[in-house]
DRENDO-1510 file (C-alpha; in Angstrom, 1 decimal, always signed):
<recs>
REC; n; res; u; v; w
REC; 1; MET; -81.2; -0.8; -113.3 .
REC; 2; PRO; -83.4; +0.2; -110.3 .
REC; 3; ASP; -82.8; +3.2; -108.2 .
REC; 4; TRP; -81.6; +1.4; -105.1 .
REC; 5; GLN; -82.1; +4.5; -102.9 .
REC; 6; SER; -85.6; +5.3; -104.0 .
REC; 7; GLN; -88.4; +4.9; -101.5 .
REC; 8; ALA; -90.2; +2.3; -103.5 .
REC; 9; GLU; -87.1; +0.2; -103.8 .
REC; 10; LEU; -86.5; +0.4; -100.1 .
REC; 11; ILE; -90.0; -0.7; -99.3 .
REC; 12; LEU; -89.6; -3.6; -101.7 .
REC; 13; ASP; -86.2; -4.6; -100.2 .
REC; 14; SER; -87.7; -4.4; -96.7 .
REC; 15; THR; -90.4; -6.9; -97.7 .
REC; 16; VAL; -87.9; -9.3; -99.3 .
REC; 17; PHE; -85.6; -9.0; -96.1 .
REC; 18; LEU; -88.6; -9.7; -93.9 .
REC; 19; LYS; -89.6; -12.9; -95.7 .
REC; 20; PHE; -86.0; -14.0; -96.2 .
REC; 21; MET; -85.2; -13.7; -92.5 .
REC; 22; HIS; -88.3; -15.7; -91.6 .
REC; 23; ALA; -87.3; -18.5; -94.0 .
REC; 24; LEU; -83.8; -18.6; -92.6 .
REC; 25; SER; -85.1; -18.6; -89.0 .
REC; 26; GLY; -87.3; -21.6; -89.8 .
REC; 27; LEU; -84.4; -23.4; -91.2 .
REC; 28; TYR; -82.2; -22.8; -88.2 .
REC; 29; PHE; -84.9; -23.5; -85.7 .
REC; 30; TRP; -85.5; -26.9; -87.5 .
REC; 31; GLU; -81.8; -27.6; -87.4 .
REC; 32; TRP; -81.6; -26.8; -83.7 .
REC; 33; VAL; -84.7; -28.9; -82.6 .
REC; 34; THR; -83.6; -31.9; -84.6 .
REC; 35; SER; -80.2; -32.0; -83.0 .
REC; 36; LEU; -81.3; -31.5; -79.4 .
REC; 37; ASP; -80.5; -35.1; -78.6 .
REC; 38; PHE; -76.8; -34.2; -78.6 .
REC; 39; GLU; -77.4; -31.7; -75.8 .
REC; 40; TRP; -79.6; -34.3; -74.0 .
REC; 41; ASP; -76.7; -36.8; -74.0 .
REC; 42; PHE; -74.6; -34.3; -72.1 .
REC; 43; ILE; -77.4; -33.6; -69.6 .
REC; 44; THR; -78.0; -37.3; -68.9 .
REC; 45; GLY; -74.3; -38.1; -68.7 .
REC; 46; LYS; -74.1; -40.3; -71.8 .
REC; 47; LYS; -71.4; -38.0; -73.2 .
REC; 48; ARG; -68.6; -36.6; -71.1 .
REC; 49; PHE; -68.4; -32.8; -71.1 .
REC; 50; HIS; -65.0; -31.3; -72.1 .
REC; 51; TYR; -63.9; -27.8; -72.8 .
REC; 52; PRO; -64.3; -27.8; -76.6 .
REC; 53; ALA; -68.0; -28.6; -76.1 .
REC; 54; LEU; -68.3; -25.1; -74.5 .
REC; 55; PHE; -67.5; -23.5; -77.9 .
REC; 56; TYR; -70.0; -25.8; -79.6 .
REC; 57; PHE; -72.8; -24.7; -77.3 .
REC; 58; LEU; -71.7; -21.0; -77.5 .
REC; 59; ASN; -71.9; -21.3; -81.3 .
REC; 60; ARG; -75.3; -22.8; -81.3 .
REC; 61; TYR; -76.9; -20.6; -78.7 .
REC; 62; CYS; -75.4; -17.3; -79.8 .
REC; 63; LEU; -77.0; -17.8; -83.2 .
REC; 64; LEU; -80.3; -19.0; -81.6 .
REC; 65; PHE; -80.5; -15.8; -79.6 .
REC; 66; THR; -79.7; -13.8; -82.6 .
REC; 67; MET; -82.5; -15.4; -84.7 .
REC; 68; VAL; -84.9; -14.8; -81.8 .
REC; 69; GLY; -83.8; -11.1; -81.7 .
REC; 70; ILE; -84.3; -10.8; -85.5 .
REC; 71; MET; -87.7; -12.2; -85.2 .
REC; 72; ILE; -88.6; -9.7; -82.5 .
REC; 73; ALA; -87.2; -6.8; -84.5 .
REC; 74; LEU; -89.1; -7.8; -87.6 .
REC; 75; ASN; -92.5; -8.5; -85.9 .
REC; 76; VAL; -92.7; -6.0; -83.1 .
REC; 77; THR; -95.7; -3.7; -83.2 .
REC; 78; THR; -95.0; -1.4; -80.4 .
REC; 79; GLU; -92.1; +1.1; -80.2 .
REC; 80; ILE; -88.9; -0.3; -78.7 .
REC; 81; ASN; -85.2; +0.6; -78.6 .
REC; 82; CYS; -84.4; -0.7; -82.1 .
REC; 83; GLN; -80.7; +0.4; -81.9 .
REC; 84; ALA; -80.1; -1.7; -78.8 .
REC; 85; LEU; -81.8; -4.7; -80.3 .
REC; 86; TYR; -79.9; -4.5; -83.6 .
REC; 87; THR; -76.6; -4.1; -81.7 .
REC; 88; PHE; -77.4; -7.3; -79.7 .
REC; 89; ASN; -78.2; -9.1; -83.0 .
REC; 90; GLN; -75.1; -7.9; -84.7 .
REC; 91; ILE; -72.7; -8.8; -81.9 .
REC; 92; PHE; -74.2; -12.3; -81.2 .
REC; 93; GLY; -74.5; -13.1; -84.9 .
REC; 94; GLN; -70.9; -12.2; -85.6 .
REC; 95; ALA; -69.9; -14.1; -82.4 .
REC; 96; ALA; -71.6; -17.2; -83.8 .
REC; 97; SER; -69.4; -17.0; -86.9 .
REC; 98; GLY; -66.4; -16.6; -84.6 .
REC; 99; PHE; -67.2; -19.6; -82.6 .
REC; 100; ALA; -67.8; -21.6; -85.8 .
REC; 101; SER; -64.2; -20.9; -86.8 .
REC; 102; ILE; -63.0; -21.8; -83.3 .
REC; 103; ASN; -64.7; -25.2; -83.5 .
REC; 104; LEU; -62.8; -26.1; -86.6 .
REC; 105; SER; -59.6; -24.6; -85.2 .
REC; 106; ILE; -59.8; -27.0; -82.1 .
REC; 107; ARG; -59.9; -29.9; -84.5 .
REC; 108; THR; -56.9; -28.7; -86.4 .
REC; 109; MET; -54.9; -28.2; -83.2 .
REC; 110; ALA; -55.8; -31.7; -82.1 .
REC; 111; LEU; -54.7; -33.1; -85.4 .
REC; 112; TRP; -51.3; -31.4; -84.9 .
REC; 113; SER; -51.1; -32.9; -81.3 .
REC; 114; HIS; -51.2; -29.4; -80.0 .
REC; 115; ASP; -47.8; -28.5; -81.5 .
REC; 116; LYS; -46.9; -25.0; -80.3 .
REC; 117; ARG; -45.8; -24.0; -83.7 .
REC; 118; VAL; -49.4; -24.5; -85.0 .
REC; 119; VAL; -51.3; -23.6; -81.8 .
REC; 120; ALA; -49.6; -20.2; -81.3 .
REC; 121; PRO; -50.4; -18.7; -84.8 .
REC; 122; ILE; -54.0; -20.1; -84.6 .
REC; 123; ILE; -54.5; -18.3; -81.2 .
REC; 124; VAL; -53.1; -15.1; -82.6 .
REC; 125; ILE; -55.4; -15.3; -85.6 .
REC; 126; ILE; -58.4; -16.0; -83.3 .
REC; 127; LEU; -57.7; -13.0; -81.2 .
REC; 128; GLY; -57.4; -10.8; -84.4 .
REC; 129; HIS; -60.7; -12.1; -85.6 .
REC; 130; TRP; -62.5; -11.3; -82.3 .
REC; 131; SER; -61.0; -7.8; -82.3 .
REC; 132; LEU; -63.0; -7.2; -85.5 .
REC; 133; ILE; -66.1; -8.9; -84.2 .
REC; 134; LEU; -66.2; -6.7; -81.0 .
REC; 135; GLN; -65.6; -3.5; -82.9 .
REC; 136; GLY; -68.8; -2.0; -81.7 .
REC; 137; VAL; -72.0; -0.8; -83.3 .
REC; 138; LEU; -71.8; -1.5; -87.1 .
REC; 139; VAL; -75.5; -1.4; -87.9 .
REC; 140; LYS; -77.7; +1.6; -87.2 .
REC; 141; ALA; -81.5; +1.1; -86.7 .
REC; 142; SER; -84.4; +3.3; -85.8 .
REC; 143; TRP; -88.1; +3.0; -85.1 .
REC; 144; ASP; -90.5; +3.8; -88.0 .
REC; 145; PRO; -94.2; +4.2; -86.9 .
REC; 146; MET; -95.2; +2.7; -90.3 .
REC; 147; ALA; -92.6; -0.2; -90.7 .
REC; 148; GLY; -91.3; -0.8; -87.2 .
REC; 149; CYS; -87.6; -1.3; -86.7 .
REC; 150; VAL; -85.7; -0.5; -89.9 .
REC; 151; VAL; -82.0; -0.5; -90.7 .
REC; 152; SER; -80.9; +3.1; -91.4 .
REC; 153; GLY; -77.1; +2.7; -91.9 .
REC; 154; THR; -74.1; +0.3; -91.8 .
REC; 155; SER; -70.3; +0.5; -91.3 .
REC; 156; ASN; -69.5; -1.3; -94.4 .
REC; 157; THR; -65.7; -1.1; -94.1 .
REC; 158; ILE; -65.4; -3.0; -90.8 .
REC; 159; LEU; -68.2; -5.5; -91.8 .
REC; 160; ALA; -66.4; -6.3; -95.0 .
REC; 161; ALA; -63.1; -6.6; -93.2 .
REC; 162; THR; -64.6; -9.0; -90.7 .
REC; 163; PHE; -66.0; -11.3; -93.4 .
REC; 164; ILE; -62.8; -11.3; -95.5 .
REC; 165; TYR; -60.8; -12.1; -92.3 .
REC; 166; SER; -63.1; -15.0; -91.7 .
REC; 167; MET; -62.5; -16.3; -95.2 .
REC; 168; CYS; -58.8; -16.1; -94.9 .
REC; 169; PHE; -58.9; -17.7; -91.4 .
REC; 170; ASP; -61.0; -20.7; -92.8 .
REC; 171; LEU; -58.6; -21.1; -95.7 .
REC; 172; PHE; -55.6; -21.2; -93.3 .
REC; 173; ILE; -57.3; -23.9; -91.1 .
REC; 174; LEU; -58.2; -25.9; -94.2 .
REC; 175; LEU; -54.6; -25.9; -95.5 .
REC; 176; LEU; -53.2; -26.9; -92.1 .
REC; 177; SER; -55.7; -29.7; -91.8 .
REC; 178; SER; -55.2; -30.9; -95.4 .
REC; 179; TYR; -51.4; -31.0; -95.0 .
REC; 180; LYS; -51.7; -33.1; -91.9 .
REC; 181; LEU; -54.4; -35.5; -93.2 .
REC; 182; VAL; -53.1; -35.9; -96.8 .
REC; 183; ILE; -49.5; -34.9; -97.2 .
REC; 184; GLY; -48.1; -35.3; -93.6 .
REC; 185; VAL; -49.3; -38.9; -93.2 .
REC; 186; GLN; -47.6; -42.0; -94.6 .
REC; 187; GLY; -49.5; -45.2; -95.0 .
REC; 188; GLY; -53.2; -45.9; -95.3 .
REC; 189; ARG; -55.9; -43.4; -94.5 .
REC; 190; SER; -58.2; -44.4; -91.7 .
REC; 191; GLN; -62.0; -43.7; -91.6 .
REC; 192; LEU; -61.3; -41.0; -89.0 .
REC; 193; MET; -58.9; -39.2; -91.3 .
REC; 194; THR; -61.4; -39.4; -94.1 .
REC; 195; LEU; -64.2; -38.0; -91.9 .
REC; 196; LEU; -62.0; -35.1; -90.7 .
REC; 197; PHE; -60.9; -34.2; -94.2 .
REC; 198; LYS; -64.4; -34.4; -95.8 .
REC; 199; ASP; -66.0; -32.3; -93.0 .
REC; 200; GLY; -63.2; -29.7; -93.1 .
REC; 201; LEU; -63.6; -29.4; -96.9 .
REC; 202; VAL; -67.4; -29.1; -96.7 .
REC; 203; TYR; -67.3; -26.5; -94.0 .
REC; 204; PHE; -64.7; -24.4; -95.9 .
REC; 205; PHE; -66.6; -24.3; -99.2 .
REC; 206; ILE; -70.0; -23.5; -97.5 .
REC; 207; ALA; -68.5; -20.9; -95.1 .
REC; 208; PHE; -66.3; -19.4; -97.9 .
REC; 209; PHE; -69.0; -18.8; -100.5 .
REC; 210; SER; -71.6; -17.7; -98.0 .
REC; 211; ASN; -69.1; -15.1; -96.6 .
REC; 212; LEU; -68.0; -14.2; -100.1 .
REC; 213; LEU; -71.7; -13.4; -101.0 .
REC; 214; ALA; -72.0; -11.2; -98.0 .
REC; 215; VAL; -68.8; -9.3; -98.8 .
REC; 216; VAL; -69.9; -8.7; -102.4 .
REC; 217; PHE; -73.1; -7.1; -101.2 .
REC; 218; ILE; -71.4; -5.1; -98.5 .
REC; 219; LEU; -68.9; -3.7; -101.0 .
REC; 220; LEU; -71.7; -3.0; -103.6 .
REC; 221; ASN; -73.4; -0.8; -100.9 .
REC; 222; LEU; -76.6; -0.6; -102.9 .
REC; 223; ASN; -78.5; +0.5; -99.8 .
REC; 224; ALA; -78.6; -0.1; -96.0 .
REC; 225; ILE; -80.9; -3.2; -96.4 .
REC; 226; MET; -79.1; -4.9; -99.2 .
REC; 227; SER; -75.7; -4.3; -97.5 .
REC; 228; VAL; -76.6; -6.7; -94.7 .
REC; 229; ILE; -79.2; -9.1; -96.3 .
REC; 230; PHE; -76.6; -11.8; -96.7 .
REC; 231; ASN; -74.8; -11.4; -93.3 .
REC; 232; VAL; -77.3; -13.7; -91.5 .
REC; 233; PRO; -77.2; -16.6; -94.1 .
REC; 234; ALA; -73.3; -16.5; -93.7 .
REC; 235; ALA; -73.6; -16.9; -89.9 .
REC; 236; ILE; -76.3; -19.6; -90.2 .
REC; 237; PHE; -74.6; -21.8; -92.8 .
REC; 238; SER; -71.2; -21.6; -91.0 .
REC; 239; THR; -72.8; -22.5; -87.7 .
REC; 240; ILE; -74.7; -25.5; -89.2 .
REC; 241; VAL; -71.8; -27.1; -90.9 .
REC; 242; ALA; -69.4; -26.4; -88.0 .
REC; 243; CYS; -71.8; -27.9; -85.4 .
REC; 244; ARG; -72.6; -30.8; -87.5 .
REC; 245; ALA; -68.9; -31.5; -87.9 .
REC; 246; VAL; -68.5; -31.5; -84.2 .
REC; 247; ARG; -71.4; -33.9; -83.7 .
REC; 248; ARG; -70.2; -36.3; -86.4 .
REC; 249; LEU; -66.7; -36.5; -84.8 .
REC; 250; THR; -68.0; -36.9; -81.3 .
REC; 251; ASN; -70.4; -39.7; -82.4 .
REC; 252; PHE; -67.7; -41.3; -84.5 .
REC; 253; SER; -65.4; -41.5; -81.5 .
REC; 254; GLN; -67.9; -43.4; -79.5 .
REC; 255; LYS; -68.4; -46.2; -82.0 .
REC; 256; GLY; -65.2; -48.0; -81.0 .
REC; 257; PRO; -61.6; -48.0; -82.2 .
REC; 258; GLU; -60.6; -48.9; -85.7 .
REC; 259; VAL; -58.7; -52.2; -86.1 .
REC; 260; PHE; -56.3; -52.8; -89.0 .
REC; 261; SER; -55.5; -56.2; -90.5 .
REC; 262; SER; -52.1; -57.2; -91.8 .
REC; 263; THR; -53.2; -56.5; -95.3 .
REC; 264; GLY; -54.1; -52.9; -94.6 .
REC; 265; HIS; -57.9; -53.3; -94.5 .
REC; 266; SER; -59.5; -51.4; -91.7 .
REC; 267; PHE; -62.7; -52.1; -89.9 .
REC; 268; ARG; -64.4; -50.8; -86.8 .
REC; 269; ALA; -64.5; -52.6; -83.5 .
REC; 270; ALA; -68.0; -53.1; -82.2 .
REC; 271; PRO; -69.2; -51.1; -79.2 .
REC; 272; THR; -69.3; -52.7; -75.9 .
REC; 273; GLY; -72.0; -55.3; -75.6 .
REC; 274; SER; -72.3; -56.0; -79.3 .
REC; 275; ARG; -71.5; -59.4; -80.9 .
REC; 276; ALA; -69.8; -60.2; -84.1 .
REC; 277; THR; -68.5; -63.3; -85.8 .
REC; 278; VAL; -65.0; -63.4; -87.1 .
REC; 279; PRO; -64.4; -66.1; -89.8 .
REC; 280; MET; -61.5; -68.5; -88.9 .
REC; 281; THR; -59.7; -71.2; -90.7 .
REC; 282; ALA; -58.0; -74.2; -89.1 .
REC; 283; GLN; -54.8; -75.8; -90.3 .
REC; 284; ARG; -53.0; -78.9; -89.2 .
REC; 285; GLY; -49.3; -79.5; -89.4 .
REC; 286; THR; -46.9; -82.2; -88.4 .
REC; 287; ILE; -43.3; -81.8; -87.2 .
REC; 288; LYS; -41.1; -84.8; -87.2 .
REC; 289; GLY; -38.1; -84.8; -84.9 .
REC; 290; GLY; -34.8; -86.5; -85.5 .
REC; 291; ASN; -35.4; -89.0; -82.6 .
REC; 292; GLY; -38.6; -90.2; -84.1 .
REC; 293; VAL; -41.0; -88.1; -81.9 .
REC; 294; HIS; -43.9; -86.7; -83.9 .
REC; 295; VAL; -45.5; -83.4; -82.8 .
REC; 296; GLN; -48.9; -82.5; -84.2 .
REC; 297; MET; -50.1; -79.0; -84.1 .
REC; 298; GLN; -53.4; -77.3; -84.9 .
REC; 299; THR; -53.3; -73.6; -85.7 .
REC; 300; PHE; -56.2; -71.1; -86.2 .
REC; 301; THR; -55.8; -68.0; -88.3 .
REC; 302; VAL; -58.3; -65.1; -88.6 .
REC; 303; ALA; -59.3; -64.5; -92.2 .
REC; 304; ASP; -59.0; -61.0; -93.6 .
REC; 305; GLU; -62.3; -59.8; -94.9 .
REC; 306; ASP; -62.9; -56.5; -96.7 .
REC; 307; HIS; -66.4; -56.1; -95.5 .
REC; 308; LEU; -65.8; -57.0; -91.9 .
REC; 309; SER; -67.5; -54.4; -89.8 .
REC; 310; ASP; -67.6; -55.7; -86.2 .
REC; 311; TYR; -65.2; -57.2; -83.9 .
REC; 312; ASN; -65.7; -58.2; -80.4 .
REC; 313; SER; -63.4; -59.6; -77.7 .
REC; 314; GLU; -62.8; -59.2; -74.0 .
REC; 315; ASP; -59.9; -56.9; -74.6 .
REC; 316; THR; -61.6; -54.6; -77.1 .
REC; 317; GLN; -64.6; -54.2; -74.7 .
REC; 318; LYS; -62.2; -52.6; -72.3 .
REC; 319; MET; -60.8; -50.2; -74.9 .
REC; 320; ARG; -62.2; -46.7; -75.2 .
REC; 321; LEU; -61.4; -44.5; -78.2 .
REC; 322; PRO; -60.0; -41.1; -77.0 .
REC; 323; ASP; -62.2; -38.2; -78.0 .
REC; 324; PRO; -60.1; -36.2; -80.5 .
REC; 325; GLU; -61.5; -32.9; -79.2 .
REC; 326; THR; -60.8; -33.2; -75.5 .
REC; 327; GLY; -58.1; -31.4; -73.9 .
REC; 328; ASP; -56.5; -34.6; -72.5 .
REC; 329; ALA; -56.7; -36.8; -75.6 .
REC; 330; GLU; -55.2; -36.1; -78.9 .
REC; 331; ILE; -55.7; -37.6; -82.4 .
REC; 332; SER; -52.6; -39.8; -82.2 .
REC; 333; ALA; -50.8; -41.5; -85.0 .
REC; 334; GLU; -52.2; -44.9; -84.1 .
REC; 335; PHE; -55.6; -43.7; -85.3 .
REC; 336; LYS; -54.2; -42.1; -88.5 .
REC; 337; ARG; -52.4; -45.1; -90.0 .
REC; 338; PRO; -52.4; -48.9; -89.6 .
REC; 339; PRO; -50.1; -49.7; -86.6 .
REC; 340; TYR; -49.3; -53.2; -88.0 .
REC; 341; HIS; -47.4; -54.0; -91.1 .
REC; 342; ALA; -47.1; -57.3; -93.0 .
REC; 343; GLN; -43.8; -59.0; -92.2 .
</recs>
């Protein structure tokens, strides 16, 4: 086993840390650039701004500024205040993780129709999370004429507590969402329910294991560099999956409402302006009255079709699916189960 405190090992770990952070920065910058169209839709008015979007943008840009700060710290060639820069990176990086959890919490509160019994505990947990995030200076850094800004010490106890708290918080949110989407719903599962469940499950596993890896290295306390090397990946992966979940849900809600047939098959209504063909069958029938009067009727019925994807009518063009993440619209029961049942 290497001597983790030796000078040679610290130099090697610094080199690995430098290359690893550059690779992670490239990953996040690519993710940020390729999803800028979502921001542009808000700027141009294609999407309506609502308060949950504020946490989405704070999540993205806190991490963006963190990665820019890390790149400055790793590549600066003239002496700067390394402690101030690393404090900035630490606070904004952990804030990004906090906003990622808030983004998933808002979805859960909407699922529960903002039930006070659910909202109140979530808010208390969020406040506890941020009390750890804003603890203060947890990473110490100094200027080295030969290596630039270097990490000289960490407060491992508070760092570990913050990541463990995040893991427990994410687990609590997953359990609440799973209960509402799987156990608490009777009847068929809509596409919206499936999307929410899958996104929540993916977020939990990615965030949980990235945070777990960070906690393991913090508790091992091999040296100052290895103690924080996996903190940045935890924030990046949590932010990417949380922001993607927000975008997927927002884009889903603009495709049109789901329509359920009497057999339980669901299909999505086409957006305004689109056309779709619905197969119809005609039937003729004759009713003979007692006085000799014959009444002939012709009825039309819409055929159920499993793979029907679009539906268009004058009424559906006037319908707008409520955004599940807005403050004035909730994920109501009519989007969770078929509203019509076969008689």
